[in-house]
C-alpha positions as CSV (number, residue, x, y, z in Angstrom):
1,X,129.3,-20.0,88.6
2,X,130.8,-20.0,92.1
3,X,131.3,-16.8,94.1
4,X,135.0,-17.1,93.6
5,X,134.5,-17.2,89.8
6,X,131.9,-14.4,89.6
7,X,132.9,-11.3,87.7
8,X,132.5,-8.4,90.2
9,X,131.9,-4.7,89.3
10,X,134.5,-2.1,89.2
11,X,137.5,-2.4,91.5
12,X,135.7,-5.0,93.6
13,X,137.0,-7.5,91.1
14,X,140.6,-7.1,92.3
15,X,139.6,-6.4,96.0
16,X,136.9,-9.0,96.7
17,X,136.7,-9.0,100.5
18,X,133.8,-7.1,101.8
19,X,135.7,-6.1,104.9
20,X,138.1,-4.1,102.7
21,X,135.3,-1.8,101.8
22,X,132.7,-1.6,104.6
23,X,132.6,-1.8,108.4
24,X,129.4,-1.5,110.5
25,X,130.4,0.3,113.7
26,X,128.4,-0.3,117.0
27,X,128.4,3.5,117.7
28,X,125.9,3.9,114.8
29,X,128.1,4.7,111.9
30,X,129.3,3.0,108.8
31,X,133.0,3.2,107.9
32,X,133.6,3.1,104.2
33,X,137.2,2.6,103.1
34,X,137.7,3.2,99.4
35,X,141.2,3.2,97.8
36,X,140.3,6.4,95.9
37,X,141.3,9.8,97.4
38,X,139.9,13.3,97.7
39,X,141.9,15.8,95.6
40,X,139.3,18.5,95.6
41,X,136.8,16.9,93.2
42,X,134.2,16.0,95.9
43,X,134.5,12.3,95.1
44,X,134.2,11.1,98.7
45,X,130.9,12.8,99.0
46,X,129.5,11.0,95.9
47,X,130.9,7.6,97.1
48,X,129.3,8.2,100.5
49,X,126.0,8.8,98.8
50,X,126.3,5.5,97.0
51,X,127.0,3.7,100.3
52,X,124.2,5.4,102.1
53,X,121.8,4.6,99.3
54,X,122.5,0.9,99.3
55,X,122.5,0.5,103.1
56,X,119.5,2.7,103.7
57,X,121.2,4.9,106.2
58,X,121.4,8.7,106.4
59,X,124.4,10.3,104.7
60,X,125.5,11.6,108.1
61,X,126.2,8.1,109.3
62,X,128.7,7.4,106.6
63,X,132.3,7.9,107.7
64,X,134.8,8.0,104.8
65,X,138.1,6.6,105.9
66,X,141.3,8.1,104.3
67,X,143.1,5.6,102.1
68,X,146.1,3.8,103.5
69,X,148.2,0.9,102.3
70,X,147.8,-0.6,105.7
71,X,144.1,-1.4,105.2
72,X,142.4,0.1,102.1
73,X,141.7,-1.8,98.9
74,X,144.2,-1.1,96.1
75,X,142.3,1.0,93.6
76,X,145.4,2.2,91.7
77,X,145.4,5.9,91.0
78,X,142.6,8.4,91.5
79,X,142.7,9.7,87.9
80,X,141.1,9.5,84.5
81,X,137.6,10.3,85.8
82,X,137.3,6.7,87.0
83,X,136.3,7.0,90.6
84,X,132.5,6.9,90.3
85,X,132.8,4.4,87.5
86,X,135.1,1.9,89.2
87,X,135.1,2.7,92.9
88,X,131.5,3.7,93.0
89,X,130.5,0.4,91.3
90,X,132.6,-1.5,93.9
91,X,131.1,0.3,96.8
92,X,127.5,-0.1,95.5
93,X,127.9,-3.9,95.2
94,X,129.8,-4.2,98.5
95,X,127.1,-2.2,100.4
96,X,124.3,-4.1,98.7
97,X,125.8,-7.4,99.9
98,X,126.5,-6.0,103.3
99,X,122.8,-5.0,103.6
100,X,121.7,-8.5,102.5
101,X,124.1,-10.2,105.1
102,X,122.8,-8.0,107.9
103,X,119.2,-8.6,106.9
104,X,119.7,-12.3,107.0
105,X,121.2,-12.0,110.5
106,X,118.2,-9.8,111.6
107,X,115.7,-12.3,110.1
108,X,117.2,-15.1,112.1
109,X,117.2,-13.1,115.3
110,X,113.7,-11.8,114.9
111,X,112.3,-15.1,113.6
112,X,110.8,-13.6,110.4
113,X,111.5,-13.9,106.7
114,X,114.0,-11.5,105.1
115,X,111.4,-10.1,102.8
116,X,109.3,-9.1,105.8
117,X,112.1,-6.6,106.8
118,X,112.7,-3.0,105.9
119,X,115.6,-0.7,106.8
120,X,115.2,2.9,108.0
121,X,118.4,4.7,108.7
122,X,120.0,1.5,109.9
123,X,117.0,0.3,112.0
124,X,115.8,-3.1,110.7
125,X,112.1,-3.3,111.2
126,X,109.8,-6.4,110.8
127,X,106.3,-6.2,109.6
128,X,105.1,-7.3,113.0
129,X,106.9,-4.3,114.6
130,X,109.8,-6.2,116.1
131,X,113.1,-4.5,115.3
132,X,116.9,-4.6,115.6
133,X,119.6,-2.5,113.8
134,X,122.9,-2.7,112.0
135,X,124.5,-1.3,115.1
136,X,123.0,-4.0,117.5
137,X,124.2,-6.7,115.1
138,X,127.6,-5.2,114.3
139,X,130.1,-7.9,114.0
140,X,133.3,-7.6,111.9
141,X,133.3,-11.4,111.2
142,X,130.1,-11.0,109.2
143,X,131.9,-9.2,106.4
144,X,135.1,-11.2,106.6
145,X,134.2,-12.9,103.3
146,X,134.4,-12.4,99.6
147,X,131.6,-10.7,97.6
148,X,129.5,-13.0,95.6
149,X,128.1,-10.7,92.9
150,X,124.7,-12.5,93.5
151,X,123.0,-9.5,95.3
152,X,121.4,-7.0,93.0
153,X,121.9,-3.3,94.0
154,X,118.8,-1.1,94.1
155,X,117.2,-0.1,90.8
156,X,117.5,3.6,90.0
157,X,113.7,4.0,90.6
158,X,114.2,3.2,94.3
159,X,117.0,5.8,94.8
160,X,116.5,8.4,97.5
161,X,120.0,9.6,98.1
162,X,121.7,9.0,94.8
163,X,120.5,11.4,92.2
164,X,120.1,14.2,94.6
165,X,122.5,17.0,95.4
166,X,124.3,16.6,98.7
167,X,126.6,19.1,100.5
168,X,130.3,18.3,100.1
169,X,131.6,16.5,103.2
170,X,135.0,18.1,102.9
171,X,134.0,21.7,102.5
172,X,133.0,22.8,106.1
173,X,136.6,22.3,107.3
174,X,138.0,24.1,104.3
175,X,135.6,27.0,104.5
176,X,136.0,27.5,108.3
177,X,139.8,27.0,108.2
178,X,139.9,24.0,110.4
179,X,143.0,21.8,110.1
180,X,142.4,19.2,107.4
181,X,145.3,19.4,104.9
182,X,148.6,17.5,105.0
183,X,150.2,20.8,105.7
184,X,148.4,21.0,109.0
185,X,149.7,17.7,110.4
186,X,152.1,18.1,113.3
187,X,153.8,15.1,114.8
188,X,155.6,15.0,118.1
189,X,159.3,16.0,117.7
190,X,158.8,16.8,114.0
191,X,161.7,18.4,112.1
192,X,161.3,20.5,108.9
193,X,163.2,19.7,105.7
194,X,164.0,21.5,102.5
195,X,165.7,20.3,99.4
196,X,168.1,22.3,97.2
197,X,167.3,21.5,93.6
198,X,169.9,21.3,90.9
199,X,170.8,24.5,89.1
200,X,169.3,23.2,85.9
201,X,168.0,20.1,84.1
202,X,170.8,17.5,83.9
203,X,173.1,19.5,86.3
204,X,175.5,17.5,88.6
205,X,176.5,18.8,92.0
206,X,180.3,19.2,92.1
207,X,181.0,20.8,95.4
208,X,179.1,22.5,98.3
209,X,180.3,24.4,101.3
210,X,178.1,23.0,104.1
211,X,179.7,24.9,107.0
212,X,177.7,28.1,106.9
213,X,174.4,26.2,106.7
214,X,175.4,23.9,109.6
215,X,176.2,26.9,111.8
216,X,172.8,28.5,111.4
217,X,170.4,28.4,114.4
218,X,168.1,25.3,114.5
219,X,169.9,23.3,111.8
220,X,170.0,19.7,112.7
221,X,171.6,18.1,109.7
222,X,172.8,18.7,106.1
223,X,172.0,15.8,103.9
224,X,173.9,15.0,100.7
225,X,173.6,11.9,98.5
226,X,175.2,12.6,95.1
227,X,173.3,15.6,93.7
228,X,170.5,15.3,96.2
229,X,171.1,18.1,98.7
230,X,168.9,19.0,101.6
231,X,168.7,20.3,105.2
232,X,166.8,19.5,108.4
233,X,166.0,22.1,111.0
234,X,163.8,22.6,114.1
235,X,161.5,25.2,112.4
236,X,160.4,25.7,108.8
237,X,161.8,29.2,108.5
238,X,165.2,27.9,109.7
239,X,165.1,25.1,107.1
240,X,164.3,27.7,104.4
241,X,167.2,29.9,105.4
242,X,169.6,27.0,105.5
243,X,168.5,25.8,102.1
244,X,169.1,29.2,100.6
245,X,172.5,29.3,102.2
246,X,173.4,25.9,100.8
247,X,172.2,26.9,97.3
248,X,174.4,30.0,97.3
249,X,177.4,27.9,98.1
250,X,176.8,25.0,95.7
251,X,178.7,24.6,92.4
252,X,177.0,22.6,89.6
253,X,178.3,21.1,86.4
254,X,175.7,22.3,83.8
255,X,175.1,21.9,80.1
256,X,172.4,22.6,77.5
257,X,169.9,19.8,77.5
258,X,166.6,21.3,76.4
259,X,165.3,21.8,72.9
260,X,164.9,25.2,71.3
261,X,161.5,26.5,72.4
262,X,161.1,28.5,69.2
263,X,161.4,25.3,67.2
264,X,159.5,23.0,69.5
265,X,157.2,21.5,66.9
266,X,160.1,20.7,64.7
267,X,161.9,19.0,67.6
268,X,158.8,16.9,68.4
269,X,158.6,15.8,64.7
270,X,162.3,14.8,64.4
271,X,163.2,13.4,67.9
272,X,163.6,9.7,68.3
273,X,160.1,8.2,68.5
274,X,158.0,5.1,68.2
275,X,154.9,5.0,66.0
276,X,151.6,3.2,66.7
277,X,148.7,3.0,64.3
278,X,145.6,3.3,66.5
279,X,143.1,2.7,63.8
280,X,143.1,2.3,60.0
281,X,140.1,1.8,57.9
282,X,140.0,2.0,54.1
283,X,137.1,3.3,52.1
284,X,136.2,3.3,48.4
285,X,134.6,6.8,48.7
286,X,136.5,9.3,46.6
287,X,137.3,12.8,47.8
288,X,136.5,15.8,45.5
289,X,138.5,18.2,47.7
290,X,141.2,17.7,50.4
291,X,142.2,19.9,53.3
292,X,144.9,19.7,56.0
293,X,145.9,21.7,59.1
294,X,148.4,21.4,62.0
295,X,147.6,22.3,65.6
296,X,150.0,22.6,68.5
297,X,149.8,22.7,72.3
298,X,152.7,23.9,74.5
299,X,154.0,22.3,77.7
300,X,151.7,23.2,80.5
301,X,152.1,23.1,84.2
302,X,149.9,21.9,87.1
303,X,150.7,25.1,88.9
304,X,148.9,23.8,92.0
305,X,148.1,26.7,94.4
306,X,148.9,24.6,97.4
307,X,152.6,23.5,97.7
308,X,153.5,19.9,97.6
309,X,154.1,18.5,101.1
310,X,154.8,15.1,102.8
311,X,155.8,13.7,106.2
312,X,158.0,10.7,106.8
313,X,159.0,8.8,109.9
314,X,161.4,5.9,110.1
315,X,160.0,4.0,113.0
316,X,162.8,1.5,112.7
317,X,165.9,1.2,110.5
318,X,163.9,-0.5,107.8
319,X,160.3,0.6,108.6
320,X,158.8,3.8,107.1
321,X,155.5,5.6,107.4
322,X,154.8,8.3,104.9
323,X,151.9,10.8,104.9
324,X,151.1,12.1,101.4
325,X,148.6,13.7,99.1
326,X,149.5,11.3,96.3
327,X,146.8,10.2,94.0
328,X,148.1,6.6,94.1
329,X,149.2,5.4,97.5
330,X,150.0,1.9,96.4
331,X,151.9,3.0,93.3
332,X,153.9,5.5,95.4
333,X,154.7,2.8,97.9
334,X,156.1,0.6,95.0
335,X,158.4,3.4,93.9
336,X,159.5,4.3,97.4
337,X,160.4,0.7,97.9
338,X,162.5,0.7,94.7
339,X,164.3,4.0,95.5
340,X,164.9,3.1,99.2
341,X,165.7,-0.6,98.5
342,X,163.0,-1.8,101.0
343,X,160.4,-4.5,100.7
344,X,157.0,-2.7,100.1
345,X,155.6,-4.4,103.2
346,X,157.9,-2.3,105.3
347,X,156.4,0.9,104.0
348,X,153.0,2.4,105.0
349,X,151.6,5.2,102.9
350,X,148.8,7.2,104.4
351,X,146.8,9.7,102.4
352,X,146.0,13.2,103.7
353,X,144.4,15.9,101.6
354,X,146.5,18.4,99.8
355,X,145.8,21.0,97.0
356,X,143.8,19.8,94.1
357,X,146.2,19.0,91.3
358,X,144.3,17.0,88.6
359,X,147.2,15.1,87.4
360,X,150.7,14.0,88.4
361,X,152.1,17.0,90.3
362,X,155.0,16.8,92.7
363,X,153.0,15.1,95.5
364,X,154.9,11.8,94.9
365,X,158.3,13.5,94.6
366,X,158.1,15.3,97.9
367,X,157.3,12.0,99.6
368,X,160.7,10.6,98.6
369,X,162.3,13.9,99.6
370,X,160.8,13.5,103.1
371,X,161.9,9.9,103.3
372,X,165.5,10.6,102.3
373,X,165.8,13.5,104.7
374,X,164.2,11.6,107.5
375,X,167.0,9.0,107.4
376,X,169.2,11.7,109.0
377,X,166.6,12.7,111.6
378,X,167.6,10.3,114.3
379,X,164.2,8.7,114.5
380,X,162.3,12.0,114.5
381,X,159.5,12.5,111.9
382,X,160.2,15.0,109.1
383,X,157.9,17.4,107.3
384,X,159.2,18.4,103.8
385,X,157.6,21.0,101.6
386,X,158.5,22.4,98.2
387,X,159.0,26.1,97.6
388,X,156.8,28.0,95.1
389,X,159.9,28.2,92.8
390,X,160.4,24.4,93.0
391,X,156.7,23.8,92.3
392,X,156.7,25.8,89.2
393,X,160.1,24.9,87.8
394,X,160.2,21.1,88.6
395,X,156.6,20.1,88.3
396,X,156.0,17.2,85.8
397,X,154.6,19.0,82.8
398,X,151.7,18.3,80.5
399,X,153.4,17.3,77.3
400,X,153.6,19.6,74.3
401,X,151.9,18.1,71.2
402,X,151.7,18.5,67.5
403,X,148.6,17.2,65.8
404,X,148.3,16.9,62.0
405,X,144.9,16.5,60.5
406,X,143.7,16.0,56.9
407,X,140.4,15.2,55.4
408,X,138.8,14.6,52.0
409,X,135.3,15.9,51.2
410,X,133.0,14.5,48.6
411,X,131.0,16.7,46.2
412,X,128.3,17.3,48.8
413,X,130.8,18.3,51.4
414,X,130.6,15.2,53.5
415,X,133.9,13.9,55.0
416,X,134.9,10.6,53.4
417,X,138.6,10.4,54.4
418,X,140.1,11.4,57.7
419,X,143.7,11.2,58.9
420,X,145.1,12.3,62.3
421,X,148.7,11.9,63.4
422,X,150.2,13.4,66.6
423,X,153.6,13.8,68.1
424,X,154.2,14.0,71.8
425,X,156.1,12.7,74.7
426,X,154.2,10.0,76.7
427,X,151.6,11.3,79.1
428,X,152.5,9.3,82.2
429,X,155.5,9.1,84.4
430,X,153.4,8.1,87.4
431,X,155.0,5.9,90.1
432,X,154.4,2.2,90.3
433,X,154.3,1.4,86.6
434,X,158.0,0.5,85.9
435,X,160.8,-1.5,87.4
436,X,162.6,1.8,88.1
437,X,161.3,4.7,90.3
438,X,160.0,7.8,88.5
439,X,160.5,10.1,91.5
440,X,162.6,13.2,91.0
441,X,165.1,12.7,93.8
442,X,165.8,9.1,92.6
443,X,167.5,10.7,89.6
444,X,169.9,12.8,91.7
445,X,171.3,10.2,94.1
446,X,175.0,9.1,94.1
447,X,173.7,5.9,92.5
448,X,171.1,7.5,90.3
449,X,168.2,5.7,88.8
450,X,167.7,6.2,85.0
451,X,165.3,8.8,83.7
452,X,162.7,6.7,81.8
453,X,160.7,8.1,78.9
454,X,157.1,8.8,79.8
455,X,154.7,6.1,78.6
456,X,151.1,6.2,77.4
457,X,148.5,4.2,79.2
458,X,147.1,1.5,76.9
459,X,143.9,2.0,74.9
460,X,141.0,2.3,75.1
461,X,141.8,5.2,77.5
462,X,145.3,5.9,76.2
463,X,147.5,8.9,76.8
464,X,148.5,10.9,73.7
465,X,146.0,8.5,71.9
466,X,143.2,9.7,74.1
467,X,140.3,10.9,71.9
468,X,142.6,10.8,68.8
469,X,139.9,8.6,67.2
470,X,136.9,10.9,66.5
471,X,133.5,9.8,67.4
472,X,132.2,11.0,64.1
473,X,131.3,8.5,61.3
474,X,134.0,8.8,58.6
475,X,134.1,6.0,56.1
476,X,137.9,6.0,55.7
477,X,140.3,7.0,58.4
478,X,143.8,6.5,59.8
479,X,144.9,7.5,63.3
480,X,148.6,7.2,64.2
481,X,150.6,8.4,67.3
482,X,154.3,9.1,67.4
483,X,155.6,8.8,71.0
484,X,158.8,10.9,71.5
485,X,161.3,8.8,73.4
486,X,163.7,11.7,74.3
487,X,162.6,13.5,77.5
488,X,164.7,16.5,78.2
489,X,161.7,18.0,80.0
490,X,159.9,15.7,82.3
491,X,156.3,15.0,81.3
492,X,153.5,13.2,82.9
493,X,149.7,13.2,83.4
494,X,147.8,16.5,83.3
495,X,144.0,16.5,83.3
496,X,142.5,14.9,80.2
497,X,146.0,13.9,78.9
498,X,146.1,13.9,75.1
499,X,142.4,14.4,74.8
500,X,142.8,18.2,75.2
501,X,145.0,18.7,72.2
502,X,143.4,16.0,70.1
503,X,139.8,17.3,70.6
504,X,141.0,20.8,70.0
505,X,142.4,19.8,66.7
506,X,139.4,17.6,65.7
507,X,136.8,20.2,66.7
508,X,138.6,23.1,65.2
509,X,139.2,21.2,61.9
510,X,135.5,20.2,61.9
511,X,134.7,23.9,61.9
512,X,137.1,24.6,59.1
513,X,135.6,21.8,57.0
514,X,132.0,23.1,57.8
515,X,133.0,26.5,56.5
516,X,134.5,24.9,53.4
517,X,131.3,22.9,52.8
518,X,129.1,26.0,53.4
519,X,127.4,24.3,56.4
520,X,126.4,25.5,59.9
521,X,128.9,24.1,62.4
522,X,126.2,22.4,64.5
523,X,124.5,20.9,61.5
524,X,127.8,19.7,60.1
525,X,128.6,17.8,63.2
526,X,125.2,16.2,63.3
527,X,125.6,15.2,59.7
528,X,128.5,13.1,60.6
529,X,127.3,11.7,63.9
530,X,125.0,8.7,64.4
531,X,125.5,8.2,68.1
532,X,122.1,9.3,69.6
533,X,123.6,10.3,73.0
534,X,126.2,12.4,71.2
535,X,123.7,14.1,69.1
536,X,121.5,14.8,72.1
537,X,124.3,16.8,74.0
538,X,125.1,18.8,70.9
539,X,121.5,19.6,70.3
540,X,121.0,20.4,74.0
541,X,124.0,22.8,74.2
542,X,123.0,24.5,71.0
543,X,119.4,24.9,72.2
544,X,120.4,26.2,75.6
545,X,122.9,28.7,74.2
546,X,120.3,30.0,71.6
547,X,122.6,28.9,68.8
548,X,119.9,29.3,66.0
549,X,119.0,32.8,67.2
550,X,122.5,34.1,67.8
551,X,123.2,37.5,66.3
552,X,126.5,38.4,64.8
553,X,128.1,41.6,66.2
554,X,131.5,43.0,65.7
555,X,134.2,41.4,67.8
556,X,131.8,38.8,69.3
557,X,131.6,35.2,68.3
558,X,130.1,31.8,69.1
559,X,131.7,28.4,68.7
560,X,130.9,24.8,69.5
561,X,133.0,21.8,70.6
562,X,132.1,18.2,71.3
563,X,133.6,14.9,72.4
564,X,132.8,11.7,74.2
565,X,135.7,11.5,76.8
566,X,138.0,8.6,75.9
567,X,135.1,7.6,73.5
568,X,133.8,5.6,76.5
569,X,132.9,8.2,79.2
570,X,131.1,11.5,79.4
571,X,129.5,13.0,76.4
572,X,130.0,16.7,76.4
573,X,129.2,19.6,74.1
574,X,130.2,23.2,74.8
575,X,129.1,26.5,73.2
576,X,131.5,29.4,73.9
577,X,130.6,33.0,73.5
578,X,133.7,35.2,73.3
579,X,134.5,38.9,72.9
580,X,137.7,40.3,71.3
581,X,139.1,43.2,73.4
582,X,142.8,43.7,74.1
583,X,142.7,40.0,74.8
584,X,140.1,37.4,74.1
585,X,137.5,37.3,76.8
586,X,135.2,34.2,77.2
587,X,131.9,35.7,78.3
588,X,129.8,32.5,78.6
589,X,130.2,28.7,78.3
590,X,127.0,26.7,77.8
591,X,127.5,23.0,78.4
592,X,125.4,19.9,78.0
593,X,126.8,16.7,79.4
594,X,125.6,13.1,79.6
595,X,127.3,11.2,82.4
596,X,124.9,8.3,82.6
597,X,123.5,7.9,86.1
598,X,124.1,11.2,88.0
599,X,125.0,10.5,91.6
600,X,125.3,14.1,92.9
601,X,124.0,16.6,90.4
602,X,125.6,19.6,92.1
603,X,128.9,17.8,92.4
604,X,128.8,16.7,88.7
605,X,128.0,20.2,87.5
606,X,130.8,21.6,89.7
607,X,133.3,19.2,88.1
608,X,132.2,20.1,84.6
609,X,132.3,23.8,85.4
610,X,135.8,23.6,87.0
611,X,137.1,21.6,84.1
612,X,135.8,24.1,81.6
613,X,137.3,27.1,83.4
614,X,140.6,25.3,83.6
615,X,140.4,24.5,79.9
616,X,139.7,28.2,79.2
617,X,142.9,29.1,81.1
618,X,144.9,26.6,79.1
619,X,143.4,27.8,75.8
620,X,144.0,31.5,76.3
621,X,146.9,31.8,78.7
622,X,149.1,28.9,79.7
623,X,152.5,27.9,78.3
624,X,155.6,26.9,80.2
625,X,158.6,29.0,79.3
626,X,162.1,27.5,79.2
627,X,165.6,28.1,77.8
628,X,168.2,25.6,76.8
629,X,168.9,24.6,80.4
630,X,165.9,25.2,82.6
631,X,162.2,26.0,83.0
632,X,162.2,29.7,83.6
633,X,159.3,30.0,86.0
634,X,160.1,31.3,89.5
635,X,156.8,33.0,90.5
636,X,153.2,33.3,89.4
637,X,154.1,36.3,87.3
638,X,156.0,34.0,85.0
639,X,153.1,31.7,84.4
640,X,149.8,33.5,83.6
641,X,146.5,31.7,84.4
642,X,143.0,32.9,84.2
643,X,142.1,35.4,86.9
644,X,138.9,35.5,88.8
645,X,137.9,38.6,87.0
646,X,138.2,36.7,83.7
647,X,136.2,33.6,84.6
648,X,133.2,33.2,82.3
649,X,129.7,32.5,83.3
650,X,129.2,28.8,83.0
651,X,125.8,27.2,82.5
652,X,125.6,23.4,82.8
653,X,122.8,21.1,81.8
654,X,123.0,17.4,82.8
655,X,121.2,14.9,80.7
656,X,120.5,12.4,83.4
657,X,120.2,8.8,82.2
658,X,119.6,6.7,85.3
659,X,119.4,3.5,83.3
660,X,123.0,3.9,82.1
661,X,126.1,3.3,84.2
662,X,127.6,6.2,85.9
663,X,130.8,7.5,84.3
664,X,133.3,10.2,85.5
665,X,132.8,13.8,84.7
666,X,135.9,15.6,85.8
667,X,137.8,15.6,82.5
668,X,135.0,15.5,79.9
669,X,134.8,19.3,79.3
670,X,138.5,20.0,78.7
671,X,138.8,19.4,74.9
672,X,135.3,20.5,73.9
673,X,135.8,23.8,75.8
674,X,139.1,24.5,73.9
675,X,137.5,23.7,70.6
676,X,134.5,25.9,71.3
677,X,136.7,28.8,72.3
678,X,138.9,28.5,69.2
679,X,135.9,28.3,67.0
680,X,134.3,31.3,68.6
681,X,137.5,33.3,68.1
682,X,137.3,32.6,64.4
683,X,133.6,33.5,64.4
684,X,134.5,36.8,66.1
685,X,137.6,37.8,64.1
686,X,137.7,35.6,61.0
687,X,141.1,34.4,62.1
688,X,142.0,30.8,62.7
689,X,144.5,30.3,65.5
690,X,145.9,26.7,65.4
691,X,148.6,27.1,68.0
692,X,147.7,27.3,71.7
693,X,147.4,29.4,73.7
694,X,145.3,31.9,71.8
695,X,147.2,35.1,72.8
696,X,147.0,38.5,71.2
697,X,150.4,37.8,69.6
698,X,149.2,34.6,68.1
699,X,146.1,36.3,66.7
700,X,148.2,39.0,65.1
701,X,150.5,36.3,63.6
702,X,147.6,34.4,62.2
703,X,146.3,37.6,60.5
704,X,149.5,37.5,58.5
């Protein structure tokens, strides 16, 4: 097989040129240029460790270059816990080949065989003592070639950097308050922009009196394009004041467009939809008893603490540069090109860090806002930022879901028939995946683009299908998903996508079936699970939590949840310990996870812990309120999240398997944590809450 035909690992397959990934710099550093971006998950640190390992240089020599469409490989979107799996694999191979190329150059220069050379922190040393270095040999032309796939990366036994905890590269700036975020960027001559949102979903701007806003100090321009309304000013406070003035003088045509929140489950079942059967397998086994249950999840918000922000600069009439904290710079560029009617090559999208969002928050939307406002800036750059009210009310939402599960048990209590059907909007409206832009402002222009229904990424990862197929061994099963095509509330990707609700339903129902069969919940899961790695995490979590020795006390309960994320990623089992007070308090989460090869143990544990804490907040607190016209969130008081005083102790055990490929960890704990908490509530109170979040009101309602 030729180099051009070789199958390359991860995202190197689609971005085959080594110079897209690595550059040896004469100053003694290595520039690594992934297309994945830092969104608070510490991914650039782990990728830097992989590069340092393969090149045999110190981690301090690795310079991670922010992603840009001007130079970086196109790695799609930083999402789905795929960065280590896909970007890490690409960087590992690219750096292994880079090392081999430079060793060949050194061997020729030193007059020795390649296998007589070793590398120590970039110094290339021959057995006879002669030496050179990457830096002395640095030549960009050496890497201006395609990867071959013929160079083997290091075996795990030789690792010295991978597999060891390393300090996060991004944290010093954040801890010390040094400028790092997109919000800190100041360009010469920069103006500040704000957008006035429609009064409600589906509202159309009829008239607006612009005079009062134009007369305010510092106002440079009022921008209107159909129902898109905004303002430019010299200073941010002036832009905010002008936007408030415009909003008070705007008249909108409004109507009821949203479903009845009190009948949301019924609406999801009856709205226009398309049905896909994910898996269907018949069995001759006969059920002695059958059980069924329905579980629901509400709309949930990203509720990013940092506000969405972007900068835009029209450097010519048809040339645009955008600075953004988007998770997918190439996808965003594609949608900006559609909305602005420009060739993609005329747009440069440069990543800068923003608040961690873990899904499709308004980072992409604000980029189009900035670009539209900047058209009226007379060649000056524009910084646009959303308000807190905009962030909470117009954020793409995690879809509400209904999950119906039924099962048949044989005479011994084993599950022989299993059915799961769910109802949900699609779980992705991310840019770059349709022939129409999915950016908010594009729907409000004088020539508006259509509002497309959210889609589901294809299997095996899926969207609402994600983890709908249980990992357990059931002889007969049927899994079907009903994607709702009406989208009165905008939905898109939120961490774990459909896996959160699907795993909650599966794991809660497994507990209900265990109780019906008179079995211990851990034993019942193991009875139906052959996968040895799955069994190992369940056993490890139970052992670490002291499951077999737990003592039942009033108002305190234990529960377990398990899943293999996407059925192809992280294995994760969670044991929750809860206490029923005025509200449910999660006291401890004990987690065992198998992520294959662990690159940065501390970083992996942090990601699992963060996902579990976020899942606890979703499970106990979070639901987006709305009436028939609008999402009714204006401030944090309207959207409760877990407080620091409510955060449980989290204990994480990583089952390191260096012989296995590394997989992502960020979303593996979401569903198992929810299932574990729900099951612990039942253990504590004897009440099964099937509708999230598990609030005091829901507990009382479940008590009947």
